[in-house]
N, C-alpha and C positions, 0 to 999 in steps of 0.2 A: 085601876090597876095598872095603867101604863108607868104611872109614877113609881109603883113598886118595882116594876121592871129595872127602872133606874137603880132605885135602891139594892135590887139583887146584884146589879153592876159594880156598885160602889162596896158592897160587901164582899164580891169577889176579889176586888182589886186590894182591899185591905188585907184580906186573908193570904194572899200572894205576897204582899210586902212583908208580912208576919213570918214568912218561909214556909208555909204549907206546901206539900207535893201539888203540882199545877193539874194533873190528870184527875185525881181523887177530889181536889178541891173543886173543880168545875162539876163532877159529877154530883158531890154532896150538896152544893149550893143549887143546882138546878133541881135535884130531888126534892130538897127542902121547900123551896119557893113554889116548884110546881105541883106538889102535893096539897099545900095550902091553897093556892089560888086557881087551879086548874083540874086537881083530882088526879088520882093514881091511874085512872083508864086513859088519861091523857098520854102516858109513856107508852102505850099500845104501840105508837107510831116509831119510837126509838129504834126497835130491833131492824125494822126497814132500812132506817137511815143507815145504821151499823152494817148491815148487809151490803148496802150499796159501796160503802167505804172500802169493805174488805175485798169486794170484786171488781174495783176500778184499776182497769189495766194501767192507765196513766201512773199511778202511784206506785205500781211495781219498779218504777225507775227509780225510787229511794233506795231501796237496798242493794240494788244493782250498783249504783253511783257511789253508795257509802263503802261496799266492798272493793270497789275499782279503787277509791282513794287509800283506804287502810293498806291493801295491797303494794300500791305504789309507795306508800310512806315507807314500806319495810324493804323497798327493793335496791335503796341506795341511791335513786336517780336525784334526790334533791341534793344530797352532798357532791355528786358529781357536778350537778349546774352550778352550785354555789361556787365551788373550787374554779371551775372554769371561767364563770361570769367575773369572778374576783381578779382573775389573771387577765381578763380581757380589758377590765375598767380600772383596775387598781392605779395605774399610773396617771389617772386623772384625779384632780381634787373632788371629793365626794363619790369617787368611783366605787368604793365599797358599798355604799348606801345605794348607789344607782344600781348596783349588782343586786342588792336584795331586793330591789322593787321589781326587776325583771325576773328573777328567780321566782318571786312571790306570784306574778302574773302568769307565768308557766306552770307553777304548781296549782294555781287556781284552775288554769284550763284543763288540768288533768286530774288533780285530785279532788278539789273543791272542799276539801275538809280543814274549816278554819283551825283548828286546835292543833292539828298535825304540822300545819304549815308554820304557825308561830313557833311552837315547841322545837322543830327541828331547825328553823332559822337562828332561834335563840341560841341553842345549844352551839351550832357549828359557826355562826357569822358574829354573833356578839362578841365573844373573846377575842378574836382577830380585831374587830372594829376599835373595842377598847384599848387593846394592846398597842394600836397605832395611833393612839391619840384623838379618836373620835369623841364628840360631847357624848355623855351619856344619855343626855334628853334625845339628841338627835339619832343615837342608835338605836334606843329602846322605842322611839316613836315610828322610827321607819321599819322596825321589825315588825312591831304591833300591828300597824297599818297595812303593810304589806300581805300579812297572813289573812286579813280580812276581804281580798281581793276575790276570794272563793266564793264570797257572797253575792256578787254581781256578774263576775265572768263565768259564763257557762263551760261545763255542766254544773248548776248551782241547785242544791237541795232547795233552796227558797223560792228558786223559780217555779220549780216543779210544784210546790205547795200553793204558791200563789196562782199558778195556773190553774189548777183544780177549785181552787176556793172561788175565785173571780170567773171562770169559765172560759179563759184563753188558751188557745194552744199552745203546749208547752215549747214545741219547735220553733214557733213565732217568737215567744220570749226568749229562748236563747240567742236567736239571730239579732233580735232588737236589743239585747243588752251588750252586744259586742262593742258598738261605738261608744256608749257611756262607760263601760269597761277601761276602753283604750284612751279616754279622756282623762280618768283618774290616773291611769299610769303615766300619762305624759305630764299632769299636773304635779304628781309626787316627784317626779324627776325633774323639772323645772324649778320647783321649789328646793330641792337639794343642791341643784347647780347653783341657784341665786345664793343660797347660804354660804356654799362652799367659795364662790366667788367674793362675797362680801367680807366674809371672814375665814380664811383659809384655816386657822387653828382649829375650829370646830369640825372640819373633815377634810382633812389632809390626804395628798397622794402618798403612795406608798411605794417604796422600791423593792420590787421582787426578785431580781437578780436574773441572770441570762438563762440558768436552769429551767427557770417557771415558764419561760417564754418559747422554750423549745417544742417543736411540734403543736403549737397552740391551734393551728387550723385544725389539726387532727382530733385534738382534744375537743374543740367546739363541736364539731361534726358528730363525734362520738356521743356527746352529751345531750346536744339538742335533737339529733335526728330521731330519736326514740320518742322522746316527748311531743315534737312536733307530729310525727306519724300518729300517735294516739290521739291527737287534737284533730287532727284530719280525719281520721277514721271515725271517731264520734260526732263532731260537728258537721263534717262534709257530708256524711251519710244524711244528716237530717236536712241539710241546705240543700241538697240536690234530689230529697224525695226519695232517696233508696231506702232509708229505714225510719220507723217513727222513734221518738225519744226514748220509749221503753227499750225498742230493738237497738237503739245505738247504746244504749247502757249495758245491754248483754255484750255488746261487740267490745265497749270499754273495759268491762270485766275480764273479758277473755284476753284483750291486748294487756292489761295489767299484769295477768298471770303469765303471759309469756315474756315481758318485760323482766319480772322477777326471776323466771327461769333463765332469762341469758345474763342476769347479774349474780346468779347462782345464790340466791336469797330465798328460793321457794322451797321452804323445810317444811315438814309435818307440823312442827310446833308453830310457825310463822302462820300457816294456812289455818290452823286451829285457833289462834288468838286474833286472825283477821275475821274469822266467821262469828267468833263470840261478841267482838267488838261491834260488828255489823248488826247481829241480833238486837244487843243493847240499845243501841241508838235508833234502830227501825222500831223496836217496840216502844221505846219512850215516845216518839214522835206518834204513832198510831195510837197509843193510848191517851195522849193530848187531844188528837183529832178526835177520837169518839167522845171524851168529856165535852170538848167545845161543841160536839153534834149535839149533845143532850142539852147545853147550856143555851145555843143558838135556837133550838125547839122551844124552850120554854119562854126565852126572850121574847120571840116572835109570837107565839101562843099568848102571851099577856100584853100584846100590842106594842112592845118597846120600839120595834122597828118602826112603827108609824110614827110614834112620838119624835125619835130621833130625825126621821125624815121631816116633819113639820118645824123642828128646830133648826136644821140646816138649811130648808128652804126658805125660812125667812130671814136669813143672813143676809147684810148688804153686799151688793158685788156680784149676786147670782151665782152662777157655777165657779167663777173665780175666786169668790170668797169663801166658798165651801173648800175649794182645791186647797188654798193657802191655810184655811184652819183644819184641814184633815192632814195636811203634811206637818203644820205645827203640832198637831196632838200626838201625830206617830214619833216625831222626833222626841217629845218630852216623855211619853211612854217608855221610849229606849232607854231613858236613865234608869228605869226600875225594873221592867220587864224583859224577857228573852224574846227573841224575832219569832219562835214558833208560837208564844203566848200570844204575841200582836197579831200574828197572821192568822190564827183560828179563832180569836176571839173578837178583835177590832174589826179587822178587814171585812168578814162577812156581814158585818152590820152598815159600814160606809160604802162598800162596792156598790151595792144595788143603788145607792142614792147618787153615786157617781155616774152609773149608766142612764138612769133616769133624766140627770141633768144634760145628757148628751156628751159627756166625756168618753173619748175613746178607751175602752177595757184595757187594751193592750198597754197604751201609752200610761195609763193610771197605775197598772199593775207593776212597770218598771220603773215609775217615781217611787212606788211603795219600797220595791227592792233596792233602791239606791238610799232610801231614807234608813230603813233598817239596818243596812250595812254600818252606819254609825253607831248603832245600838251596842256594837262590839267594842266601841271606843269611849263610850261616854261613861264616866264614873256615876255612882259608885258600883254599878253592875255590870261593867264592860268586861265581857269573857276574854277578850284579846290580852287585856291588862292584867287579868288573873293567871292566863297561860303564861304569859311573859314572866310575871313576878315568881311564878313557881319554878321556871325554868332558870332564871337567873336571881337568886336571892340577894346577890350583893348589890344588883340595881336598886336604888332608891325609888320608893313608890311616887314621891313628889316629882322625880326626874322622868319618870314614865308618863304621869299626867301632864307635864309640862312639854314634854315632847310629841305627845299625838295631838294636843290642841292645834297646830296650824294644819296638820292634815284634815281633822274634822272640819276646818274652814275649808279646806280645797274641796271636800265632799259636799258642802253645803253650795259652794259656787257651780259645781257640775251639776248638782241637783237644780238649781236656779236656771243654768243654762239648757237643760232638759225641759223644764218648765216652758221657757220662752220659746224654745226651737223645737216642738214636737218631730219635726222631721229627723232629728237625730237618732230616734229610737224607732221611727216609722219607715224609713227609707229602707234597710236592709230586708224587713219582712215583706213590704211591697214587691220588692225585687225578686224575693222568693217566690212570693204567689205569681210572678209573671213568668218565672221560669217554670 
């Protein structure tokens, strides 16, 4: 029966690659294999599992953070940030690309919605970069990669989901992700600076004129202060123990509404669209989670977890061999599966093994989050690549692919650093506990 559990996993993978809807495929495969090998009475356990998901207070942060991101997308804050950062760094070689990275990091810390960040920066920044002589591959790669920072820089939806799946406090995940996120930003900026220094024609400096630099300090303060205030309200309240992640998500949603009001962008139409988009995305996440719960229930019932544990336990190198293999597995699956699918299908299988082998669950969760970020950039199913191509039809797909490769290498290097030096992720959470 354990072998048939692996067959069930293979059938699921093939059906997902064929393009069948994820949530319903998970449910159908689970029901089919579970009925044959375990009987229909086995599914009496399922309603209790689903009820546990629906009443999970931590997961309430998902719709709240999504709503916050969607409202901020419509508030015009991204346009202000891009314009101001472009004026601040534009005179430097590669300055426009550096501006995109910084704005991507700020949007990640406020909105956390990858698609919105990529589309916004593609519409606003890409034409300016191409007009000023930037290499299409560098411009496209920078925009696609900067938009994915919302996966690792909190508040991140994937960190909330991983925290629930692995059983790690979401607040600690948020704080622990700060240094890896900062390392990625530094790595991106260093690469852009090196390229601009080595070949100025790929990322030239631009002349903005005197009108553009007047009152620059005021513009910087005006555009940065709202975003930084919201970041401090959301993450600061968690770090100092004032609010739980779910409560801070509510604070963030309220702050986003106030920012939209201050920018005069909170119309009834925008609010209606934001609520509809939030409902769609949240419903998708929870439907997949329910399907994955059914799949996990049947997989464990058939003994698949024990077989996987025996396979991984027999690997050479002990826990380090397991860690490297699991990271490679997640990286490869990221070429074909969405991060939510990997989070709900693969992570529940390997996380108990990691904990049993003595790996720190907080560290392991952050390694997975870093790894999953690359899934947005790796072809053929990199969602950031799709978002960018849809927003910039004139940009060639080969230029986009060529542009993201160096940034994927940087992500792998940062992942290797975090594996080699666990304190990069564990230091701030330990400080938070001490406080």
